[in-house]
ZAMARGU-4260 file (C-alpha; in steps of 0.2 Angstrom, whole numbers, plus 5000, padded with zeros to 4 digits):
<rodrens>
0) 5000/5000/5000 | 5011/5014/4994 | 5009/5032/4999 | 5005/5044/4985 | 5014/5060/4984
5) 5004/5076/4981 | 5008/5087/4967 | 5022/5100/4970 | 5016/5117/4977 | 5012/5130/4964
10) 5023/5144/4971 | 5041/5143/4974 | 5051/5154/4987 | 5053/5167/4974 | 5034/5171/4976
15) 5036/5172/4995 | 5053/5180/4998 | 5055/5198/4993 | 5073/5198/4986 | 5082/5215/4989
20) 5087/5225/4974 | 5104/5222/4967 | 5118/5234/4965 | 5111/5240/4949 | 5095/5245/4957
25) 5086/5231/4947 | 5074/5219/4956 | 5080/5202/4960 | 5098/5205/4967 | 5111/5192/4961
30) 5117/5178/4973 | 5134/5180/4981 | 5147/5167/4985 | 5150/5164/5003 | 5161/5153/5013
35) 5153/5136/5017 | 5161/5135/5034 | 5154/5152/5039 | 5136/5145/5037 | 5127/5137/5051
40) 5110/5128/5051 | 5095/5136/5060 | 5091/5129/5077 | 5073/5131/5072 | 5075/5119/5057
45) 5060/5108/5056 | 5069/5094/5046 | 5081/5084/5056 | 5084/5069/5045 | 5095/5069/5030
50) 5097/5052/5023 | 5115/5048/5020 | 5113/5039/5003 | 5103/5053/4995 | 5115/5066/5002
55) 5130/5057/4994 | 5121/5057/4977 | 5118/5076/4979 | 5136/5078/4984 | 5142/5069/4968
60) 5131/5080/4957 | 5138/5096/4966 | 5155/5090/4962 | 5151/5089/4944 | 5139/5103/4941
65) 5141/5114/4956 | 5126/5121/4967 | 5114/5126/4954 | 5101/5134/4966 | 5108/5146/4979
70) 5104/5144/4997 | 5095/5157/5007 | 5104/5164/5022 | 5103/5179/5034 | 5118/5189/5039
75) 5124/5187/5057 | 5139/5197/5066 | 5150/5181/5064 | 5144/5173/5049 | 5127/5167/5041
80) 5112/5157/5047 | 5103/5146/5035 | 5085/5150/5031 | 5082/5138/5016 | 5093/5125/5008
85) 5102/5115/5022 | 5102/5099/5011 | 5112/5109/4997 | 5124/5116/5010 | 5127/5099/5018
90) 5130/5092/5001 | 5142/5106/4997 | 5152/5102/5013 | 5152/5083/5008 | 5158/5088/4990
95) 5173/5098/4998 | 5167/5115/4991 | 5174/5131/4999 | 5161/5143/4994 | 5142/5141/4990
100) 5130/5153/4981 | 5118/5162/4992 | 5105/5175/4993 | 5109/5185/5008 | 5096/5194/5018
105) 5102/5208/5029 | 5097/5209/5047 | 5081/5219/5051 | 5070/5222/5066 | 5059/5207/5062
110) 5072/5197/5053 | 5073/5182/5065 | 5054/5179/5065 | 5053/5181/5046 | 5068/5169/5044
115) 5059/5156/5054 | 5043/5159/5044 | 5052/5157/5027 | 5061/5142/5034 | 5045/5133/5038
120) 5037/5138/5022 | 5052/5131/5012 | 5051/5115/5021 | 5033/5113/5018 | 5035/5115/5000
125) 5046/5100/4999 | 5039/5085/4990 | 5047/5072/5001 | 5039/5077/5017 | 5028/5063/5024
130) 5010/5068/5028 | 5013/5069/5047 | 5029/5080/5045 | 5018/5091/5034 | 5004/5092/5046
135) 5016/5096/5061 | 5024/5109/5051 | 5008/5117/5046 | 5002/5117/5064 | 5018/5125/5070
140) 5016/5138/5056 | 4998/5142/5062 | 5002/5142/5081 | 5019/5151/5081 | 5013/5165/5069
145) 4995/5166/5074 | 4988/5162/5057 | 4971/5156/5052 | 4969/5140/5041 | 4965/5152/5027
150) 4981/5162/5030 | 4992/5147/5031 | 4984/5140/5015 | 4988/5156/5006 | 5006/5156/5012
155) 5009/5139/5006 | 4999/5140/4989 | 4986/5127/4995 | 4968/5128/4998 | 4960/5129/5015
160) 4952/5112/5014 | 4969/5104/5011 | 4977/5113/5026 | 4962/5108/5037 | 4963/5090/5031
165) 4981/5089/5034 | 4979/5095/5052 | 4966/5082/5055 | 4980/5068/5054 | 4987/5074/5071
170) 4971/5068/5079 | 4975/5050/5075 | 4983/5039/5089 | 5002/5037/5089 | 5001/5020/5080
175) 4991/5027/5065 | 5002/5042/5064 | 5018/5031/5064 | 5010/5020/5050 | 5006/5035/5040
180) 5023/5043/5042 | 5031/5026/5037 | 5020/5025/5021 | 5011/5009/5027 | 4995/5018/5025
185) 4990/5033/5016 | 4984/5050/5023 | 4966/5045/5016 | 4967/5029/5026 | 4972/5039/5042
190) 4958/5052/5040 | 4945/5038/5038 | 4952/5029/5054 | 4951/5045/5064 | 4932/5044/5063
195) 4934/5031/5077 | 4932/5038/5095 | 4946/5029/5104 | 4964/5025/5102 | 4960/5006/5105
200) 4947/5007/5091 | 4959/5016/5079 | 4973/5003/5083 | 4960/4989/5079 | 4956/4998/5062
205) 4974/4999/5058 | 4977/4981/5061 | 4962/4977/5050 | 4968/4989/5036 | 4985/4981/5035
210) 4980/4963/5037 | 4966/4965/5023 | 4975/4977/5012 | 4960/4988/5012 | 4957/5003/5000
215) 4953/5020/5007 | 4935/5017/5002 | 4934/5000/5010 | 4942/5007/5026 | 4928/5021/5026
220) 4915/5007/5025 | 4923/4997/5038 | 4924/5012/5050 | 4905/5016/5047 | 4900/4998/5051
225) 4912/4996/5066 | 4904/4990/5082 | 4915/4991/5098 | 4918/4974/5106 | 4909/4973/5122
230) 4921/4970/5137 | 4920/4953/5145 | 4912/4955/5162 | 4917/4943/5175 | 4903/4937/5185
235) 4904/4940/5203 | 4905/4925/5215 | 4888/4925/5224 | 4889/4929/5242 | 4886/4913/5253
240) 4870/4915/5263 | 4871/4911/5282 | 4863/4894/5286 | 4858/4885/5302 | 4861/4895/5318
245) 4869/4909/5308 | 4853/4912/5298 | 4843/4912/5314 | 4855/4925/5322 | 4853/4936/5306
250) 4834/4936/5307 | 4835/4941/5325 | 4847/4955/5322 | 4837/4962/5307 | 4821/4961/5318
255) 4829/4972/5331 | 4840/4983/5320 | 4832/4983/5303 | 4836/4976/5286 | 4852/4985/5285
260) 4861/4972/5295 | 4871/4958/5286 | 4881/4944/5293 | 4895/4934/5285 | 4907/4920/5291
265) 4905/4905/5302 | 4900/4901/5319 | 4918/4903/5324 | 4923/4918/5315 | 4914/4931/5304
270) 4908/4949/5303 | 4892/4959/5307 | 4889/4975/5296 | 4876/4989/5298 | 4871/4999/5283
275) 4861/5015/5282 | 4855/5026/5268 | 4850/5042/5277 | 4854/5052/5293 | 4837/5046/5300
280) 4842/5028/5297 | 4859/5031/5306 | 4850/5040/5321 | 4838/5025/5322 | 4852/5013/5322
285) 4863/5022/5335 | 4848/5024/5346 | 4844/5005/5345 | 4863/5001/5349 | 4868/5015/5361
290) 4851/5022/5368 | 4846/5041/5368 | 4863/5047/5372 | 4869/5043/5354 | 4854/5052/5347
295) 4858/5068/5357 | 4876/5067/5351 | 4871/5067/5332 | 4859/5081/5335 | 4873/5092/5344
300) 4885/5089/5329 | 4872/5094/5316 | 4868/5110/5326 | 4851/5118/5328 | 4839/5116/5313
</rodrens>
């Protein structure tokens, strides 16, 4: 059951990043070459995994053809911080390059927040994000910058429904999220499974989908028809009723103190219990056991009526 990749987003970073004018005053300033060892990755980078094999392949391409697309950085007092293009920068290091083409943004009052925003958008425009990574990135974009679903969709070149559907994946239980990220099930399967109310039900649905290799439509049908299994209830062992002399003793106790008396055990060892369901029953019981003095004590504790 392979995961289908969505189409690439319609807008590149050029549509989202206002490039400063070049020295000639024309829009779209040219990249400059900066030292590779003066660049450091952003601590806010969403992507943490860079598969070694694909990075080696990119490094080989860089050795032969150079870095064809400049990275985006912001200037720091002691170097540069990446906004976008960490994979190209890592490949350039692996290829042994001393310099790398970069579009350099100068520091400004809102530069740090803007850099984080652009870095998130750049990551979310990648085609190789799994659906859970994408949903987590969109959620971070919305929460950190106070965006609505509509505004986040506009930033990413998506429609609002796609953003909302992506975020729904984060309501899945951990097992379903893990299977979706690994490509064992599609985002469509996960959204269908989310319709189940508990993590246990979702995990059961996941096992069924994987075992039967269900399509998304079949999964939706299975979820609609799902009936939770009734928990197995253990029958309580019936309480043994007193017999013989004990039964006669219980009758005498209940005659005197009411039906709230119970007796368990044997003639040698056991327990007598008194039960009451209201203050009146308690007062009657104490009066029978201890006399009027107990009744006066209860009244004193409760205060005047």
